[in-house]
N, C-alpha and C positions, 0 to 999 in steps of 0.2 A: 504494500500499500504506500509506503514511503520510499523515497530515493535515498541516495548517500548525501543529500544536502545537509541533513541533521548531523551526520558524522563529521562532515567538513566543518560545520559550525562549532562542534565540540572541540576539534583539533585546533581551530583558530583561537577559541576563547580559553580553553583549558578547563579541566574538571573542577578546579576550585571555584570558578564562577557559575557553572551550570551543572546541576545534578544529571546523572545519566538518564534518569527517566523523563527528562524534559525534551529530549532530542526531537521526538516525533511531534511534540506539541507546538514547537516553534517553527516548523518547516514552512517555507514559502515566503512571500513578501508581505508587506504591511508595516505600518509604523509601530503598532504595539508588539508585533512579532520581533521586530528589530530591537526594541527596548527590552523584551524579555531575554534576548540573547546577551544584552549588555548588563543585565541585573546582577548585582553581587549577592549570590544566594547564601554566602556565608553570614551575611548580616541581615537577611530577609526574615521577617517574622513567620514566614511560611515553613521554613526549615524543610528537611526532606527525610524523615524516618522512612525505613524500608516498608512499613505497613501502610504508608500513604501513597506509595508510588503509582500503583495501578489505578485506583479511583481518581486521584488528582490528575494524572496525565490524561485519562479519558475525559474528565470534565473540562480541562483546559483545551483539549483539542476540540471539543464540542463548542465551547465558547468562541474560540478564535475562528471557527469555520462558520459561525452563524452571521447572518446579515442583520439580525436584530441586536439592539443593545443588550449585552449580557455581562455579569461579573461573577467572580467566585470570591468568597471570603473563607480562609482555610486556616486551621490550627488554633491553638489556644488564644492567640492574639488577633485572629481573624485577618491574616495577610490578604491584601486586596489584589486581584488580577482581573483584567477585563479585556474586551475586544475593541477594535477601532470604532465600532458604532457607539459604544458606551463612552469612549473618550470625548466624543462631541458633547455628551451630557455633562461631563466633568468641567468642561470650559478650561479656565486657567489652572485648575487643579492638576490637569495633565500636562507633562508626563510624571511629575513628581509623585503622583498618587500610586504608580505602578509598583507593586511590592510593598506598599506601606501598610499602616494599621487602619483598619476600617474606622475605628472610633476617632482617630485623628483626622482622617480625610474628611469625613462628614461630621465634624464636631458640632456644627451649628444645628443639626437635626438629629443628633444621636439620641437624645432622650425621647423624641417623637417616634423613632423607629426601633428603639431597643426592645419594646415588647414583641415586635415582629421577629426580630432577630432571635430573641429568646425562644420564640415558638419554633423557628426553624432549627435551632440548636437542640431543641427538646424533641426532635423528630416529627415536627408537624409542618406540613405545607400551608401556605397562606396566599391569598389573593386579595389585593386592594386596588379598587378602581378610582382613578381621579383623586388620589390622596393629596391633600394641600400641604406643601412643605415650603418653608422660607429658607432658601439656600443662598450661600455665598460662593459664586464661582466666577465672577467677573469684577471683584473688588467691592460689590455692594450686596446687601440683602435683596432678594427678589422672590416675590410669590410665584410659586411654580406648582404644577400638578403632575402627578405621575401615576401610572398604572403598573402595579408590581405583581410578579408571581414568584414567591420564595419557595424553595424546596431544600431539604437537607442533603448533604453529601456524606456518604459512609466511608469509614476506613475499611481496609481489608478484614478487620476483626468484626465488622458490623456496627461499631460505634459511630456516632455522628461526629465527623471530623471537621465539618464545615458546612457551608451552604452555597447554593448558587441561585442567581435571580435573573429573570428576564424583565427589562424595564422598557416602557414606552412613555415618553414625555407627552403628556396631553395638554400642555399649558395652552397652546394656541387655540385648540378646539374649545377647551372650557371657557377661556376668555371670550372666544367668538360667541359661544352660546349665551354667556352672561351678557355680552354686548347686545345681542339681539333682544334679550328680555329687557335690558336697560332701555334700549332705544324705544321700545313699545311703552315702557313705563314713563319715559320723559314725555312722549307724545300725549299720553293720557293726562299726565300731570299739568302740562302747560296749556292744553287746549282750552280749558274753561277760564284761565286767568285773563283779566282785562287791563290790569295796570302794569306799567313797566316795572315798578318796584316789586310787585309780587312775582313777576317772571324772573327777575334777577335773583331774589331770594330763594325761590323754589329751585331754579336751575343750579344755583351754587350748592345748595344742600344735597341735591341728587348726585352731582358730580363729586363733591367731597366724600359722601358716603360710599359711592361706587369705588373710587380709588383709595379709600381710607387715608385721605389727606389731613393735614393739620389746619389748613386755611384755604379758602377760596375768595379771591377779591375780584370785583369788577371795577377797574380804575378808569375814571374819566379824565382825559387830558385837557387842560386849558388851551385857550386858542393859540397861545405861543408855543405849545407843545414842549414846554420845558418844566411844567409842574403837573403832577397827578393828584386827583382828589378821589378818596374812597368813600362813597356815600354809605354803603353797608358791606358787610362781608359775612361769610360763614366760617366759624372758628371752632376748634376743639381745644378746651383747656389742656394744659396751662398756657398754651400760646395766646398772647394777648390779641384783642380785636384791634383792627386799624380803622374801623368805621368812623367817619367824620374827620379824618386826618388828611393832610396834605403833605406831599413830599416833592423835593427837587429831583427830577429824573437823573440828572448827572451825578448825584450822590451815589448812585448804584453802578457806575462804571460806564464811561462813554462807549465802550465796545458793545455792551449790552443794549444801551439805548439807541445807538446808531442802527443796530440790526433791527430793532423794532420800528424805528422810523422808516426803514427800508422795506417794511412789510414782511419781515422774516420771523418765524417762530423761534424763540430762543429758549434753550434748556441749559441747566447747569446741575451736575450731579453733586457737587460740593463747593459752596461759595467760598469756603475757606482755602481751597487749594486750586480752584479754577483761576488761571492767569488773568482772565478778563475781570474777575471780581475780588481777587486776593487783596488788592491795594485799597479796597473799600469795604474792609471787613466790619468797620464800625456801623455802617448803615445796616448791613445784613444782621449783625448781632442785635441792633436796636429793634429790628422787626422780628427777629427770631427765625430768620430764613436760612436753611443750610442747602436746600435743593429746591429748584423751581422750574416751572414752565410758564412762558409769557407768550400769549397769543394776541397779536395786534390787530386793531381794526383801523384800516386806512381809508380815508374818504377825501376825494379831491387832492390826493397827494400828501395828506396831512394825517399824522397819527392822532386819532380822536379818542381811542379808548383801548384798553387791553384786558384780557382775562388772565389772572394769575393763579397758578396752583402752587401751593407752598408745603414743604415738609420741614420738620424741625431737626431732622437728622439727615446725613448724606443718603442718597438714593439713586440708583440707576434707573433712568427713565426708558421705558421701551417704546418702540415704534407704535405699539397699540395705545399706550398712554397719550402719546403726542397726537395721534389721530383722533382719539376721543376728545381731547382738549380742543383741537381745532373745530371738530363738528359741534361740540357743545357751545363753543364761542359763537359759531355761525347761527345755531339754533337760538341761542339767547338774544343775539343782536336782532335777528329777524323777528322774534317775538316782541322784543322791546319797541322796535320801530312800528310793528303792527299795532301794538297798543297805544302808541303815541299819535298815530294818524289813522283815523277811520277811513279816510279816503284811500290811503294805501291798502287798507284791509279790503275794501270793496274792490280795488283793482286786483288784489291777490286772489280774491274769490272769482273774479272774471277770468283771470289767467288759469286758476285751478279748473273751472268749468270747461275752459277750452282744452286744457291737458286731458281731463277725463274723457272729453268727447273724441279725442284723437289717439289716445293710448290703445295699444293692442291687448287690453285686459278689460273685462267687464266690470262695471262699477254701479252699485245700486244703493239708494238710500231709502230707508223705511222709517216712519215715525212709530211712536210707541204703541199705536193701534194697528200696526202692521199694514198701513197704507204705503204704497210705493210713491215716493215724492220725486224721485229722480232715477233714471237708468240711462247710461250712455249707449252710443251706437253699437259698440262691441257687445255690451250686455244684451241689447235687443236681439242681435244676430245669434248669440249663443242660446238665448232663451226661446228663440223663434216666435217672437211676438213683435208687434208694431208698437210705435210710441204711444198711439192712441189706446192700444190694448193693455199696455203696461202701466204708464204713469197715470196716478189717480185712482187705481184699482187696488183692492186688497190682495196681499200676497197669497193668502190662503185660498182665494178664489182662482188665482192664476195657476198656483201649484198646490193642490190639495195634498194633504199629508199622505193619503194612500198612494199617491203618485210620487211624492217627494218627501218621504218620512225622515230620512237621515238629516237632510239639510234643515228642515223645519225644526226638528228637535235641537239641533245645534244653535239655530237662531234664538230659540226660546231660552236656552241656557245662558247665552251671551247677554240677552236682554235682562234676564232676572239676576245674574251674578255680577255682571259688569266686566267679566274676565274675557279677554279675546278668545276666539275659537277658530278652529281650522279643521277641515276634512277633505277627503277625496271621496267622490261617489259616482255611481253610474247613473246618468239621467236618461230616462226613457221619454221618447216623443210619441204622440198619438199615432204616427204612421208606422210605428214598430221599431224604428231606428233608435240607437242609443249612442251617447257620447260620454266620456269620462270628464268630470269637472272637478277642479281644485277650488275651494272656497275658503276665504279668510274673512272674519267678521269681527267688528269692533262696535261696542256700544257708543252711540253719540251723546254729546252733553245733554240733549233733550230726552234721553232715554230710548231713542230709536236704534236703528241698526245701520252701519256703513259696511257694505259687503263688496269685497273684491273677488272676482272669479274669473277663471280662464279655461279654455278648452285644452285638456292634456291627453286627448285621445292618442295623438301621435307618440306621445312620451310613453304611455301605457303600452302601446304596441311594440315600442322599442324595448321596454323592459321585458315584455314577454319573449321578444326574440333573444334578449340577452340571457334569460332563463333557459331557454331552449338551447342556446349555444353552451351554457354551463353544463346542461344535462348531457349534451353531445361530448363535451369534455370528459364527464364522468364515465360515459359509456366507452369512450375510447380508452381510458386508463383501465377499466375493467377488462376490455378486450385485450389489451396488451398483456395484462397479467395472465389472462386465460390462455393466450397463445404461447407464452413462455413457460408455463408451468408443466405442460405435458412432457417435453423432453427430458425434464429433470429426473423422472423416474428411472429410465434406462441408464442415464449417466450416473445416478447414485448407486444403482444396483451393480453396474460394471466397476465402478470405483471400489466399492466394498469388496467385490470379487478379487480385484488386483491386490488387496491387502492380505490375501491368503497366501502363505509362502509356498504351498505345495502345488501350484498351478503348473501345468506343462506349458510349453511354448505355444501350442495351438490355442489353448485357453487364454493365454495373455494377449495373443494377437487378436482373438475374437473379441475380448473385452475392450482392447484398445480401439478396435475398429468400430464398436458401438459408440464409445465415447467420441471419437473423431466425427462420426456421421452426425450425432446429436448435437455436438458443438457447432458443427458447420450448419446444421439446420437452424439452430438458435441464432447463430450469427446473421444469417440471411434475414431472419425475421426481425431482429433488432435493427439492421440497416434499413429494412423497409418501413418498420413501424415508427422509426425516429422522425420520419418525414410526416409530422402530424397533419399538415394542411392537406396532403394527398389522401390520407386515410379518412379524415373527417369529411372530406369533400367526395368520398367514394372514388377516388382516382389512384388506383393501385396498379403499378406497372408490373407485368408478369415477365419473368425471365423464361421465355419459351424455349424449349428443347425437346427432342424425342425422349419420352419417358416410358419405361417398361412397367406394365401394371403390377407384375409380381414384385418388382422392387418397391413400388409404392406400398403395397399391402403389407409386405414383410417389415418394412421400417415402421409403418404405422402400428403394427402389432407390438413391436418392441416398446413403444411408448406406453401402451396400456397393459402389457403383459403382467408387470408387477402388481397392478391392482387386481387383475383377474386371479392371479395366484393367491393372493391374500383372501379373496372371497371364494376360492375354490370353484370357480366357474369354468365350464367346459366350453372351449372355442373350437368350432368347426370351420375349416378353411378350404375353399374350392376355388382354384385359379385355372385359367385356360392352359391347356397342354402346349399350345404354341404361343409365341410372343404376341401380346396385344399392346401396340404402341399408341400413345396419345401424344399430341403436340401440346405441352403445357409446362407449367412451373412445378418442378418436382417437390419442392418444399411446401408449396401451397397445396398440392394434391395430397401430400402426406398429411397436411392438416385436416383436409376434408375427411379422410378415411379415419384418422385418429380421433377426431371429434365425434364422429358417429359411433365408433367403437367405445370411446369414453362415455358417451351418453348411454349406450346400451349397458355396459357393465355397472354403471352407477345405479341404474334403476331396475336391474335384474336381481332377484334374490339370490343369496349365496347357494352355490352348487347347481344353479340352473345353467341352461345352455344358451350360447350366443353363436350365430352362424354369419360368416361373411362369404359371399360368392362373387366371383367376377366372371362374366361371360361376354363374348363377342357376338352380337346380334346385329346382322346386317352391317351397317357402317357405323355402329355405335358400340362403345363399351359400357356395359350395365354392371354396376357394383350394387349389391344388395346386402344390407345388414338387418338380420332378424334377431329379436330377442324374446325371451320368455318373461319379460318384466311387467311393470305395473300397467302398461298400456295407457290409453288416454280416451277421453270422450270424443265422439265423432266431430263435434263442432270445434274441438281444439285442434284437430289435424289441419284444419284450414289455415290456422295461424301459427302452427308450430315453429315456423321459421322466422316469425316476427321478433324483433329485438326485445328482450325481456318479457317474452310471452308468459313465463311462469309467474310473473308478478301479479297476473290477473287471476290466478287460480285461488281456490278456496284455502282457508288457513290450515285445514287438516291436511292439505296436499302441498304445503308450502315448500317441501323438500324436492318437488318435482323440478326437472330440468327444463329442456325445450327453450332455453333462453339464449345466452350469448353464443354458445358453441354452435347451435343450429342456425342462428342468424349468420355466423361467419361462413358456415357450410354453404348456405344458399348464395351468399355474396361471391364466394370464390368459384363455385361451380358455374354461376352465370357468366363470370368473367372468362371462364373456359369455354363459352358458348354451349354449355350444358344445361341440364335441368335436374331438379331434386324434388322428390315427393315423399310423403309419409302416409302409412295406412295403419289403422288399428280397428279391431272389431268391438272395442269398448274397454272399459276398465278391467284390469286383471287378465287381459288376453294377449299382452305383448304388443310389440310395435315393429313395423317394417319400414325401412328407408331405402329408397332406391335412387341412385345417381346414374345419370346417362351423360356420356361424353363422346364427342366424335372421334373415331379411330383414324389412324394414318398408317402409312406403310413405314416400316423401320428404315432408318437412313443407313446407307452402306458404310461399313467400317473403313478406317484408314487403310491404305495399302500397306503391304508388308514392307515395301521399301521405305516408306515414311516412318514406320515403327522401328526399322533397323537404324535409320538415321538418327531418330530421337534417342534411342537406346545407347548408340555409340557415342553421341554428343554428351548425354548425361553421365556416361561412365568416365569421362575424362576429368582430371583433378584440376580444380581452380583455387586460386589464393583469394580468400574472402575475408573482409573486415566487417565485424558486427560491432555496432556502437549503440549501446542502450544504458541508461543510468539505473534501470531495474536490473539488479544483478541476476535474480532468478530467470527473468525473461531472456536475457543475453546468454546466459550459460545453457539454458534449455535449447535455444535456437542453434547455438554453437555446436552442441552435442549432436543435434539432428543433422546439421550439415556435414559434420565430421563423419557421422555414420554413413553418409552418402559418398564418402571418398574424397572430400575437399579438405584443403588446408584452411583452418579457421583462426583468426586472430580476434580476440575479444578485448574491447575497451569500453570504459564507462564515462569518461570525461571528454568533452569536445576538443579542447585544445590539445590534450595528449593524443587524441585520435587523429588530429590534423597532422601533427609531427610524425606519427607512426605511419600514416598513409603515405606521406611524401617519402619516407624511407623504405618502406616495404613494397610500395607500388602494387596494391592488390588489383586482381581483375575486376572485382566488384565490391562495393561498399553497401551494406545494409544498415541504414541510419534511422534511429528513432527521431521524430520531430520534436517531442516535448522534452528536450534536453535542457538542464539548467545552465546558466551562464551564457553559453552560445547555443541557440536552438538548432535543430537538424537543418532547417532551411539556410541559415547563415553558414553552417558548416559545409553544406553542399556548394554554396557559392564560392567559398574559399577553395574547395577541392576543384571545382570546375575551372577556377582561374589559375591553377598551377599546371605548367606544362607536363610535370611528371604524371598527372592523373588524366591526361587528355583522352586516353583510350579506355579508361575505367568506366564501368556502368554503375550508376548510382540508383539504388532502390530504397524508397521510403517505406519503412515498416512502422505503422503508427496506428493510434486508436482514433485519429481524426479522419472522417471519411466523407464529409460534405463536399459539395462541388467547389466551393471557394477554397477548401483545403487542398483539393487536387490542382486547381489552377495555381495556387500559391506555390506548391511543391514543384510544378512543372516549370514555373517562372524561375525558381531557384536553381534549376538545372538537373532535377531528377528525371531519370528515364522512365521509371516505373513507380507506381503508388499502391502499396498493399495495405489493407486494413486489417489490424489485429482482431481476432486470432487468424493468422494467415493460413490459407489452404496450401498445404505442402506440394500438392500436385501443380498448383499454379506457379509456385516458386521454382520447382524443378523444371518447368517448361521454360521459365525466363532464363535460368542458368544454362539449359541446354542451348538456348538461342545465343548466349554469349560464346559458348564453345563453337557453334557453327560459324559465327562471325569471325572468331579468332582463326579457325582453320581456313576460312576463305581468304 
């Protein structure tokens, strides 16, 4: 699983810096991984007793490979380790926090989270959603929200040795939700107010409470713009009120005031250290301000007022704080001006009416007696009523509750409670059509209803398509697992057989042949199934070639024979005496037969009989699978090949099949221009599945002369260089090539391989692509540029098999691209071609 990279890190750093059991955990790139390799373990609170090695190494590997923020706290002092994603949450605490003590790293929240940690160390998992914590990670306390999932980590002895935690910071989402609620609260609070003074007082209180401020002031600048007067403010003791006082603006720093006069929002996290305010500390001390936001109001190029947000201690202002301050200032000034000028209010009403008439959302007003007083053009279109039919009529007459019960109930609750309401519902029309509508309702100051609504039918249809796409994804994953599971049985059985020491050579060859065939089969399936877009779109490309029916049936039986043997089932096989050849994809045809046999053996009782027959009838190959199993109702045979047909069966027959496997059978048979049907006389009578495929004439074999040339070429000795950082893979391939009579040189490191190749001049180089330091493509370019290697053949042996991977290797200079696990016959053919070119 791991390369020699960890070993080289150990050699570079020395055992004193890194315990042996960390090698695999720090493999690869990444900032935290790099810091782990540099950590002085001799002083780390983690330590490394032998009974911690396995669980801690496993946990660290899991954390470092995760894309989610995760950390580990281990040992008596809870030494702290985490991944790159969690480093973002730490802020300025990283990288010093790596390997440190949990309690010191998060000292400011330790007493808040100590009960959680005690629970994990007491072998209890815990989950906390949107937990509020005030953390210091950028120099100042900041209110943050986190969703945690804590779990204990155990030593080899079974004791709890530490804990790990997955963390998601939800600050932005929580603040956004609170902000939405706050916006609605402000709207409701300011709407009924008629005086400018009341508007300022109420808005200041709402803003101060929302941001937990010490003071909010609304300062009005005199005409010279050099003095500010505070008519009233909102203050939390012990900070003094500034209401009724005047101040010279320049006393607070020209840099601050000039920015305000330029219309810029000004913020300061600490007036005592900010270079713009440090020289004017007396003014800030006098007013008790350590951190502030000031939002200016500019009219006719002049500073006429500003909204000030004050804190009595240093504080880091967020973008959300600044945005809220700006918007609250705009709301406040708008409300103040509206209250001061009734003419402006009427103009605003006129403009609002125009906006409502032109927006792409329905808007309706009702009085407290449910009479519709206004409905805009879009609202009339959605409701399918005219202006004369709607305005002036009672809502309950237009939309009676039996027709529109959900919306009417929501309106009633809003009218009675005063709380805003929202819902989505399906609205039916008299002509039988229906649309989905999203409605938001608010109680008006007069006790009526203001309703916004819009047609969301398109969105609902899109959501349905997304759900269907998600279901197709799940179906694909289930199909992938189903296709890959069957070959594992013969592979496992053959591998177990090979562990028996008393096998003769013929048995070893037979077991090895089974493993090779099934691995090749699984490899082809993986290569095809990895292309998700083709499979989910029904676009599967077949590798067509002449296929002998007997071979297909034999290899399919190998996949299901272990299950049949366990259940003591009797298999009867009948195949044509003469070769019956079809043009198709061998692996896919084996899938078809294996799925039918697997379906039969799964639903046939122990000790009963299963039969598979293959016959050539006219121009078709007919494969029949009969069983003495549970059978099926006649109506189910018509949809037996539908995907997940078994999900529709009754609960007492929930173990029935006829789902994924049979759906795949029909899909693959139809791709081979064939057909498949099932028959059953009823429950308990067994089932019969019949596959029909078009036959073809067997293709002529290669000439004896061609076979002699290939055999002669393959028998000649080549000098081969194998380069792979996976030691086992390189040595296994080297032994295989050596057994074929070739001279093999094995190297695991790119730069050493380059020097070795220039010195030894091999006939061919088999290079892994995913090499550390210098990858296989770069190594190939260096080899291709060397005159000593001009005649050498470069073969990529890699796990990367996509089209872009093949284009990339070809561009680097590779002559051939083989995907692991390689087919040895294909490699032998390539090497034979090298011999032929050399002899020619």
